[in-house]
DODREN-337714 format. One record per residue: y, z, x of N, C-alpha, C in turn; residue in three letters. Coordinates in Angstrom, 3 decimals. Each point is the difference from the previous one (the first is absolute). Example, Ala and Ser with C-alpha at 12.3 -4.5 7.8 and 13.67 -1.06 7.14 Angstrom:
<<-5.690 7.800 13.190> <1.190 0.000 -0.890> <1.200 0.000 0.900> ALA>
<<1.050 -0.720 -0.350> <1.190 0.060 0.820> <1.090 0.730 -0.770> SER>
! end
This chain:
<<84.677 149.416 105.832> <-1.609 -0.060 1.206> <0.230 -0.773 1.689> MET>
<<0.965 -0.820 -0.108> <1.142 -0.558 0.773> <0.027 0.957 0.960> LYS>
<<0.873 1.448 -0.310> <0.750 1.082 0.515> <-1.508 0.279 0.592> SER>
<<-1.090 -0.037 -0.319> <-1.188 0.931 0.700> <-0.331 -0.206 0.961> ILE>
<<-0.219 -1.588 -0.303> <-0.906 -0.610 0.889> <1.318 0.242 1.510> LYS>
<<1.438 -0.343 0.083> <0.803 0.001 0.799> <-0.251 1.650 0.667> LEU>
<<0.373 0.755 -0.648> <-0.310 1.456 0.350> <-1.525 0.204 0.937> SER>
<<-0.851 -0.243 -0.483> <-1.095 -0.047 0.175> <0.242 -1.039 1.876> ILE>
<<0.511 -0.818 0.298> <0.097 -0.615 0.692> <0.397 0.449 0.926> VAL>
<<1.613 0.833 -0.101> <1.036 0.602 0.439> <-1.211 1.099 0.719> ALA>
<<-0.637 1.301 -0.741> <-0.456 0.585 0.132> <-0.580 -0.021 1.589> LEU>
<<-0.898 -1.231 -0.091> <-1.074 -0.626 0.873> <0.465 -0.477 1.664> LEU>
<<1.510 -0.395 -0.588> <0.635 -1.164 1.419> <0.579 1.719 0.499> ILE>
<<0.655 1.068 -1.105> <0.431 0.819 0.751> <-0.823 0.942 0.822> ALA>
<<-1.500 0.405 -0.018> <-0.861 0.564 0.176> <-0.322 -0.859 1.144> SER>
<<0.042 -1.167 -0.327> <-1.019 -0.632 1.562> <1.358 0.187 1.477> ALA>
<<1.113 -0.282 -0.367> <0.836 0.094 0.498> <0.590 1.501 0.442> SER>
<<-0.713 1.012 -0.635> <0.086 1.026 0.946> <-1.200 0.362 0.505> PHE>
<<-1.197 -0.550 0.452> <-1.523 0.339 0.339> <1.453 -0.379 1.151> ALA>
<<-0.297 -1.733 0.293> <1.041 -0.462 1.071> <0.378 0.832 1.002> GLN>
<<1.494 0.157 -0.648> <0.918 1.105 1.063> <-0.700 1.330 0.237> VAL>
<<-1.034 0.412 -0.470> <-1.332 1.496 0.754> <-0.530 -0.708 1.030> LYS>
<<-0.646 -1.440 -0.559> <-0.908 0.024 1.337> <0.686 -0.722 1.197> ASP>
<<1.473 -0.287 0.001> <1.155 -0.236 1.009> <0.291 1.285 0.923> MET>
<<0.174 1.128 -1.486> <0.464 1.426 1.187> <-1.275 0.188 0.855> LYS>
<<-1.818 -0.239 -0.670> <-0.737 0.123 0.622> <-0.045 0.045 1.636> VAL>
<<0.281 -2.088 0.012> <0.708 -0.489 1.021> <0.782 0.710 0.682> VAL>
<<1.550 -0.507 -0.949> <0.541 0.876 1.310> <-0.295 1.498 0.980> GLU>
<<-0.862 1.154 -1.239> <0.114 0.778 1.186> <-1.543 0.451 0.522> THR>
<<-0.650 -1.109 -0.131> <-0.768 -0.296 0.889> <0.470 -0.369 1.952> ALA>
<<1.081 -1.118 -0.555> <0.647 -0.549 0.720> <0.749 1.026 1.306> LYS>
<<0.825 1.141 -0.872> <1.042 1.287 1.015> <-1.060 0.505 0.098> VAL>
<<-0.727 0.319 -0.834> <-1.626 1.173 1.529> <-0.192 -1.184 1.084> ALA>
<<-0.403 -1.026 0.257> <0.100 -0.768 0.755> <0.415 -0.098 1.274> ASN>
<<1.850 0.209 -0.665> <0.964 0.127 0.914> <0.462 1.253 1.092> THR>
<<-0.215 -0.128 1.266> <0.283 0.770 1.530> <1.863 0.962 -1.082> PRO>
<<-0.606 1.005 -0.253> <1.133 0.915 0.386> <1.674 0.020 1.199> VAL>
<<0.851 -0.245 0.177> <0.833 0.387 0.888> <0.281 1.398 0.707> PRO>
<<-0.250 0.028 1.244> <-0.008 1.193 0.625> <1.249 0.711 -0.163> ALA>
<<0.258 1.501 -1.091> <1.040 0.350 -0.037> <0.922 0.150 1.204> VAL>
<<1.402 0.025 0.253> <0.299 0.696 0.808> <0.348 0.990 -0.091> ASN>
<<-0.828 1.424 0.388> <0.188 1.418 -0.185> <0.333 0.520 1.221> THR>
<<0.912 0.571 -0.300> <0.676 1.137 1.589> <-0.973 0.969 0.481> PRO>
<<-0.017 -0.017 1.163> <-0.591 1.305 0.243> <0.050 0.986 0.339> LYS>
<<-1.002 0.992 0.564> <0.907 1.112 -0.081> <0.519 0.853 0.708> GLN>
<<1.055 0.479 -0.008> <0.931 0.873 0.983> <-0.907 0.343 1.176> SER>
<<0.244 0.127 1.441> <-0.606 0.473 1.006> <0.682 1.675 0.632> ALA>
<<1.366 -0.622 -0.291> <1.130 1.505 0.313> <-0.581 1.534 -0.651> ILE>
<<-0.198 0.952 0.780> <-0.444 0.997 -0.531> <0.874 0.473 -0.827> LYS>
<<-0.367 0.691 -1.240> <0.885 1.064 -0.445> <-0.875 0.910 0.020> TRP>
<<1.445 1.561 -0.005> <-0.400 1.465 0.178> <-1.365 0.432 -1.464> ALA>
<<0.956 -0.554 -0.972> <-1.141 0.217 -1.347> <0.539 -1.092 -0.753> GLU>
<<-1.293 -0.174 -1.318> <0.441 -1.849 -0.723> <-0.237 0.892 -1.409> GLU>
<<-0.004 1.500 -0.463> <-0.441 0.143 -1.399> <0.698 1.195 0.794> MET>
<<0.542 0.202 -1.888> <0.902 1.612 0.703> <0.170 0.784 -1.467> HIS>
<<-0.110 0.825 0.213> <-0.593 0.969 -1.306> <1.088 0.839 -0.493> ASP>
<<1.342 -0.063 -0.920> <1.021 0.689 -0.519> <-0.091 0.777 -0.738> PHE>
<<-1.043 0.698 -0.460> <-0.762 1.071 -0.657> <1.125 0.481 -1.220> GLY>
<<0.121 0.562 -0.667> <0.905 0.193 -1.054> <1.269 0.032 0.529> ASP>
<<0.646 -0.753 -1.157> <1.597 -0.298 0.403> <0.469 -0.148 -1.255> ILE>
<<1.412 0.650 -0.338> <0.628 0.476 -1.086> <0.922 -1.292 -0.550> GLU>
<<-0.357 -0.068 -0.663> <0.105 -1.219 -1.149> <1.841 -0.090 -0.280> LYS>
<<0.584 -1.656 0.499> <1.245 0.182 0.219> <0.486 -0.250 1.314> GLY>
<<-0.837 0.422 1.095> <0.592 0.317 1.040> <-1.091 -0.955 0.953> LYS>
<<1.047 -0.932 0.395> <-0.971 -0.876 0.928> <0.089 0.794 1.810> PRO>
<<-1.738 -0.282 0.190> <-0.284 0.154 1.140> <-0.490 -1.273 1.077> VAL>
<<0.240 -0.077 1.127> <0.093 -0.657 1.036> <-0.469 0.501 1.176> THR>
<<-1.286 -1.067 0.637> <-0.653 0.097 1.475> <0.075 -1.008 0.419> TYR>
<<-0.175 -0.141 1.194> <0.281 -0.770 1.528> <-1.196 -0.367 0.367> GLU>
<<-0.702 -1.089 0.095> <-1.623 -0.520 0.522> <0.577 -0.339 0.853> PHE>
<<-0.097 0.646 1.564> <0.279 0.065 1.390> <-0.901 -1.018 0.290> ASN>
<<-0.410 -0.368 0.977> <-0.276 -1.304 0.928> <0.364 -0.448 1.538> PHE>
<<-1.151 0.317 0.483> <0.131 -1.349 1.592> <-0.324 -0.958 0.397> VAL>
<<0.564 -0.554 0.771> <-0.709 -1.592 0.281> <-0.870 0.033 1.062> ASN>
<<-0.518 -0.334 -0.412> <-1.446 0.292 0.850> <-0.313 -0.966 0.727> ASN>
<<0.308 -1.618 -0.411> <-0.281 -1.135 0.465> <0.872 -0.375 1.456> THR>
<<-0.483 -1.195 0.713> <1.174 -0.233 1.093> <0.737 -1.031 -0.546> LYS>
<<0.568 0.097 -1.362> <1.596 -0.765 -0.356> <0.405 0.279 -0.263> GLU>
<<1.576 -0.215 -0.236> <1.066 0.876 -1.361> <-0.692 -1.168 -1.669> THR>
<<0.396 1.613 -0.310> <-0.388 -0.223 -2.293> <1.312 -0.373 -0.262> ILE>
<<0.240 -0.761 -0.722> <0.856 0.378 -1.124> <-0.627 0.276 -1.527> LEU>
<<0.703 0.971 -0.624> <-0.132 0.155 -0.806> <-0.112 -1.056 -1.415> ILE>
<<0.091 -1.312 -0.574> <0.312 -0.674 -0.606> <0.623 0.564 -1.111> THR>
<<-1.139 0.517 -1.155> <0.629 1.065 -1.284> <-0.861 0.753 -0.631> SER>
<<0.682 1.259 -0.551> <-0.751 0.623 -0.866> <-0.191 -0.243 -1.542> VAL>
<<-0.906 0.304 -0.432> <0.176 -0.359 -1.185> <-1.194 1.129 -0.951> ARG>
<<0.649 1.078 -1.309> <-0.087 1.179 -0.137> <-1.056 -0.809 -1.748> PRO>
<<-0.729 0.318 -0.448> <-0.442 -0.305 -0.881> <-0.019 -0.155 -1.412> ALA>
<<1.373 0.536 0.448> <0.843 0.649 -1.158> <1.094 0.446 -0.234> CYS>
<<0.829 0.047 -0.850> <1.641 0.117 -0.323> <0.182 1.432 0.195> GLY>
<<-0.645 0.621 -0.278> <-0.254 1.965 0.134> <0.350 0.358 1.810> CYS>
<<-0.369 -1.049 0.889> <-0.343 0.158 1.506> <0.824 -1.148 0.396> THR>
<<0.994 0.622 0.985> <0.593 -0.827 1.186> <-0.086 0.424 1.459> ALA>
<<0.195 -1.093 0.830> <-0.808 0.493 1.341> <1.766 -0.444 0.749> ALA>
<<-0.272 0.360 1.094> <0.894 -0.257 1.317> <-0.658 0.104 0.953> ASN>
<<-0.061 -0.677 1.476> <-0.942 -0.439 1.031> <0.956 -0.210 1.328> TYR>
<<-0.856 0.287 1.055> <0.964 -0.676 1.165> <0.216 -2.001 0.022> THR>
<<1.146 0.663 -0.151> <0.318 -1.956 -0.366> <0.198 -0.943 1.715> LYS>
<<0.274 1.151 0.859> <-0.569 -0.510 1.658> <-0.877 -0.370 0.655> THR>
<<-0.568 -0.792 0.699> <-1.078 -0.420 0.335> <-0.497 0.717 0.684> PRO>
<<-1.500 0.757 0.114> <-0.064 1.267 0.361> <-1.224 -0.939 1.324> VAL>
<<0.606 0.843 1.704> <-0.509 -0.252 0.558> <-1.355 0.455 0.635> LYS>
<<-1.197 -0.331 0.789> <-0.719 0.352 0.067> <0.045 1.516 1.031> PRO>
<<-0.938 0.908 -1.208> <0.286 1.888 0.416> <0.928 0.469 -0.393> GLY>
<<1.012 -0.689 -0.545> <1.224 0.380 -0.944> <-0.954 0.652 -1.631> GLU>
<<1.491 0.446 -0.133> <-0.743 0.066 -2.081> <1.209 -0.045 -1.064> LYS>
<<-0.941 -0.541 -0.942> <1.076 -0.156 -1.392> <-0.480 0.805 -0.892> GLY>
<<1.067 0.022 -1.696> <-0.838 0.533 -0.941> <0.013 -0.979 -0.894> MET>
<<-0.119 0.597 -1.121> <0.040 -0.478 -1.611> <0.138 0.924 -0.578> VAL>
<<1.195 0.614 -0.900> <-0.570 1.088 -0.853> <0.371 -0.689 -1.083> ALA>
<<-1.187 0.994 -0.820> <0.112 -0.376 -2.145> <0.514 1.579 -0.249> ALA>
<<0.908 -1.383 -1.226> <0.885 1.137 -0.695> <-1.040 -0.077 -1.490> THR>
<<0.281 0.930 -0.480> <-1.019 0.149 -1.167> <0.739 1.159 -0.780> PHE>
<<0.358 -0.718 -1.182> <0.443 0.564 -1.579> <-0.179 0.619 -0.890> ASP>
<<-0.397 0.961 -0.390> <-1.053 0.118 -0.629> <0.702 0.973 -1.235> ALA>
<<0.105 -1.623 -0.532> <0.724 0.228 -1.785> <-1.125 0.845 -1.000> LYS>
<<-0.958 0.141 -0.081> <-0.864 0.536 -0.916> <-1.165 0.300 0.551> SER>
<<-0.761 1.367 -0.768> <-1.299 0.731 0.721> <-1.092 -0.076 -0.485> ALA>
<<-0.457 -1.021 1.108> <-1.285 0.478 0.293> <-0.791 -0.349 1.130> SER>
<<-1.114 -1.029 -0.198> <-0.178 0.353 1.641> <0.388 -1.291 0.471> PRO>
<<0.166 -0.694 1.579> <-0.322 -0.695 0.351> <0.222 -0.577 1.140> PHE>
<<-0.154 -1.587 0.502> <-0.304 -0.671 1.234> <0.230 -1.475 0.223> GLN>
<<0.601 0.441 1.064> <1.113 -1.529 -0.249> <-0.176 -0.750 1.782> LYS>
<<0.034 -1.141 -0.038> <-0.129 -0.803 1.239> <1.545 -0.376 0.044> THR>
<<-0.019 -0.192 1.688> <1.058 -1.052 0.542> <-0.492 -1.040 1.503> VAL>
<<-0.076 -1.299 -0.468> <-0.498 -0.968 0.711> <0.332 0.130 1.005> THR>
<<0.421 -0.079 1.587> <0.427 -0.353 0.701> <-0.261 -1.637 0.967> VAL>
<<0.494 -1.066 0.445> <0.009 -1.001 0.688> <0.765 -0.043 1.167> MET>
<<-1.047 0.098 0.892> <0.731 -0.396 1.268> <-0.486 -1.297 1.069> THR>
<<1.132 -0.272 1.068> <-0.847 -1.390 0.375> <-0.642 0.460 1.079> ASN>
<<-0.772 -0.111 0.354> <-0.707 0.435 1.353> <-0.546 -1.376 0.826> GLU>
<<0.751 -0.935 0.701> <-1.575 -0.152 0.525> <1.085 -1.818 -0.242> GLY>
<<0.866 0.156 -1.051> <0.364 -1.324 -0.485> <-0.740 -0.354 -0.979> GLY>
<<-0.798 1.174 -0.535> <-0.991 0.045 -0.867> <0.330 0.894 -1.366> VAL>
<<-0.126 -0.138 -1.694> <0.358 1.145 -0.354> <-0.823 0.411 -0.257> GLU>
<<-0.052 2.115 0.057> <-0.630 0.776 -0.022> <0.070 0.735 -1.175> SER>
<<-0.247 0.433 -1.118> <0.268 1.637 -0.965> <-1.289 1.061 0.576> VAL>
<<0.827 0.313 -0.699> <-0.087 1.240 -0.430> <0.284 1.649 -0.974> LYS>
<<-0.920 0.355 -0.759> <0.355 0.418 -1.014> <-0.179 1.392 -0.130> THR>
<<0.840 1.389 0.134> <0.319 0.849 -0.483> <-0.143 0.608 -1.710> LEU>
<<-0.537 0.875 0.065> <0.093 0.712 -0.884> <0.598 1.945 0.190> SER>
<<0.272 0.163 -1.567> <0.070 1.235 -0.166> <-0.028 0.872 -1.488> PHE>
<<-0.456 1.286 -0.200> <-0.297 0.252 -1.305> <0.746 1.280 0.289> LYS>
<<0.145 0.685 -1.551> <0.038 1.006 -0.217> <0.204 0.212 -1.228> GLY>
<<0.156 1.292 -0.541> <0.204 0.303 -1.913> <1.784 0.484 -0.315> LYS>
<<0.296 -1.144 -0.661> <1.688 0.632 -0.334> <-0.708 0.927 -1.194> VAL>
<<0.632 1.411 0.059> <0.073 1.146 -1.065> <1.427 0.451 -0.416> ILE>
<<0.120 0.248 -2.061> <1.581 -0.067 -0.394> <0.131 1.448 0.740> ASP>
<<0.699 0.310 0.296> <0.388 1.737 -0.140> <0.987 0.192 -0.854> THR>
<<0.265 -0.367 -0.643> <0.955 0.455 -1.396> <-1.324 0.432 -1.198> ALA>
<<-0.683 -1.224 0.163> <-1.266 0.314 -1.461> <-0.677 1.052 0.509> THR>
<<-1.033 0.536 1.543> <-0.602 1.058 0.333> <1.335 1.325 -0.251> GLU>
<<1.213 0.351 0.121> <1.108 0.520 -0.465> <-0.249 0.451 -1.173> GLN>
<<0.036 -0.503 -0.955> <0.214 0.112 -1.211> <-1.327 0.754 -0.237> LYS>
<<-1.122 -0.749 -0.029> <-1.404 0.414 0.013> <-0.030 1.930 0.452> ALA>
<<0.638 -0.199 1.063> <-0.048 1.528 0.555> <1.223 0.990 -1.198> ASP>
<<0.777 -0.913 -0.038> <0.556 0.752 -1.238> <-0.770 0.623 -1.526> ILE>
<<-0.725 -0.836 -0.100> <-0.218 0.591 -1.253> <-1.202 0.475 0.580> ARG>
<<-0.562 0.647 0.006> <-1.426 0.064 1.202> <0.307 1.791 -0.497> SER>
! end
């Protein structure tokens, strides 16, 4: 009998403590909701003029990497430096103009896609520049379809 009474008391204490925790979470959530969110330092869009921001490779052969060179002209009144170029995945490599680009001069970002599997694709390359002492960003993209010519040749032979 004593153990039943102790179990009931323990159950009541446990349920009361959980109820308090739930109320505290509601209060904490309300406090967080009223707290102003600090501004995130997001980079501005780049002002340089790109000849093309999206390239379509069309159909490309599996196993043969392809490269496209995105060209730009520095149409600002200041010297620009590409600080980094980040491909979105490991199947893409990038090369770029590493020297400062003066006003009116041209620069480039070359993206090489390694076509290892037959399927449509769309990839991006993020370009970070330093324009007027402020970090700026531009996303370039390319797409296409990788075809497996060996599979197609086998299908033609069977026909």
